C-alpha positions in Angstrom: 15.2 -9.6 -22.9 16.8 -6.2 -22.6 15.9 -4.0 -19.6 14.2 -1.4 -21.8 11.8 -4.1 -23.1 11.0 -5.3 -19.6 10.3 -1.8 -18.5 8.1 -1.1 -21.5 6.1 -4.3 -21.0 5.6 -3.5 -17.3 4.3 0.0 -18.2 1.9 -1.3 -20.8 0.7 -4.0 -18.4 0.1 -1.4 -15.6 -1.7 0.9 -18.0 -4.1 -1.9 -18.8 -4.7 -2.6 -15.1 -5.4 1.0 -14.3 -7.9 1.3 -17.1 -9.9 -1.8 -16.1 -12.4 -1.3 -13.2 -12.6 -5.0 -12.6 -8.8 -5.2 -12.0 -9.0 -2.2 -9.7 -11.5 -3.8 -7.3 -9.0 -6.2 -5.7 -6.4 -3.4 -5.5 -8.9 -1.2 -3.8 -9.9 -3.9 -1.4 -6.3 -4.6 -0.5 -5.6 -0.9 0.0 -8.7 -0.6 2.4 -7.5 -3.7 4.4 -3.9 -2.6 4.8 -5.0 1.0 5.5 -7.3 -0.3 8.3 -4.5 -2.4 9.7 -2.1 0.6 9.8 -4.8 2.7 11.5 -5.2 0.1 14.2 -1.6 0.2 15.1 -1.3 4.0 15.4 -2.9 4.3 18.8 -0.8 1.4 20.1 2.4 3.1 18.9 1.2 6.4 20.3 0.7 4.9 23.8 4.3 3.4 23.7 5.7 6.8 22.8 3.7 8.5 25.6 4.9 6.0 28.2 8.6 6.5 27.1 8.2 10.3 27.4 6.4 10.0 30.8 9.2 7.8 32.2 11.9 10.4 31.4 
């Protein structure tokens, strides 16, 4: 299968996913989960940076 056919198939598949609200629900849940996990680590990394700056 040529590269252009693979790209076209992936674009068509993603177009179908973005138009289906049922398919978007798991994507939205995953985005919420990973966004929450990232937010949890921000204060932790901020404390590490503050300790390094305070030690200098």
